[in-house]
C-alpha positions as CSV (number, residue, x, y, z in Angstrom):
1,M,-41.0,173.6,33.1
2,T,-44.8,174.2,33.1
3,T,-45.9,177.8,32.8
4,R,-49.2,178.9,34.2
5,T,-51.1,182.1,34.0
6,I,-51.1,184.2,37.2
7,P,-54.4,186.0,37.3
8,A,-54.6,189.8,37.9
9,T,-58.1,189.4,39.5
10,N,-59.0,188.9,43.1
11,E,-58.5,185.2,43.7
12,I,-58.2,185.3,47.5
13,S,-59.9,182.2,49.0
14,S,-58.7,182.7,52.6
15,F,-58.2,186.1,54.1
16,I,-55.6,187.1,56.7
17,H,-56.6,189.5,59.4
18,C,-54.9,190.8,62.6
19,G,-56.0,188.7,65.5
20,K,-56.2,191.8,67.7
21,C,-58.3,193.8,65.2
22,L,-61.2,191.3,64.7
23,P,-62.5,191.4,68.3
24,E,-62.5,195.2,68.1
25,K,-64.3,195.5,64.8
26,P,-67.4,197.7,65.1
27,D,-70.8,196.2,64.4
28,G,-71.9,196.9,60.8
29,Q,-68.4,197.0,59.5
30,S,-66.9,194.2,57.5
31,P,-63.4,192.8,58.3
32,R,-62.3,194.2,54.9
33,E,-63.5,197.7,55.8
34,W,-61.9,197.5,59.3
35,A,-58.6,196.1,58.2
36,S,-55.6,198.4,58.5
37,L,-52.7,196.4,57.1
38,E,-49.5,197.1,55.3
39,V,-48.0,194.5,53.0
40,G,-44.4,194.7,51.7
41,F,-41.2,192.9,50.8
42,T,-38.5,192.4,53.4
43,E,-35.0,191.0,53.2
44,I,-36.3,187.4,53.5
45,G,-39.7,187.6,51.9
46,L,-43.1,189.3,52.4
47,Q,-44.5,190.8,55.6
48,I,-48.1,191.7,56.6
49,W,-48.1,194.4,59.4
50,C,-51.1,195.7,61.4
51,K,-50.9,199.5,61.4
52,R,-53.6,199.8,64.1
53,H,-51.7,197.6,66.7
54,E,-48.1,197.9,65.3
55,V,-47.7,194.2,65.3
56,N,-46.7,191.5,62.8
57,V,-49.6,189.6,61.3
58,A,-47.5,187.3,59.1
59,H,-43.9,187.2,57.8
60,I,-43.4,184.8,54.9
61,D,-39.8,183.5,54.4
62,F,-39.2,182.8,50.7
63,Q,-36.0,180.9,51.7
64,G,-34.0,182.7,49.0
65,Q,-36.2,181.5,46.2
66,K,-37.6,183.8,43.5
67,H,-41.2,183.4,42.7
68,P,-43.1,184.5,39.6
69,A,-45.7,187.2,40.2
70,N,-48.3,189.2,38.3
71,V,-48.0,192.9,39.1
72,G,-50.5,193.8,36.5
73,E,-54.0,195.1,37.1
74,A,-57.1,193.3,36.0
75,G,-57.7,194.1,32.3
76,D,-54.1,194.7,31.4
77,V,-53.4,193.3,28.0
78,E,-49.9,192.1,29.0
79,A,-49.2,191.3,32.7
80,S,-45.7,191.1,34.0
81,T,-44.5,187.8,35.5
82,E,-41.7,189.3,37.4
83,I,-41.4,192.2,39.8
84,K,-39.2,194.9,38.3
85,K,-37.5,197.8,40.1
86,N,-39.2,201.1,39.5
87,S,-42.4,199.4,38.5
88,R,-45.4,201.8,38.7
89,R,-47.3,199.3,40.8
90,V,-44.5,197.7,43.0
91,R,-42.4,200.2,44.8
92,R,-40.1,200.0,47.8
93,D,-40.9,202.8,50.1
94,Y,-38.3,203.2,52.8
95,R,-39.1,205.5,55.7
């Protein structure tokens, strides 16, 4: 099995935005500044939710598979490759 480093820096090459928010974005504000998204784990995977419109933006089904993840911050000497319960960075917040 090949192990690869999962960066803790911003490596996003294609952004995801709410399709309803972009047409409403005020002039002079970037999509990043205008975004109002929540991202979190669900029973099947990962969901991106628009807080402004209360709609699903994307819901990714992991199909029961576990995936390695880096939950460290840029500059951490040792970055975790698995999401641990009670992590200071990854928390499940049930309302």
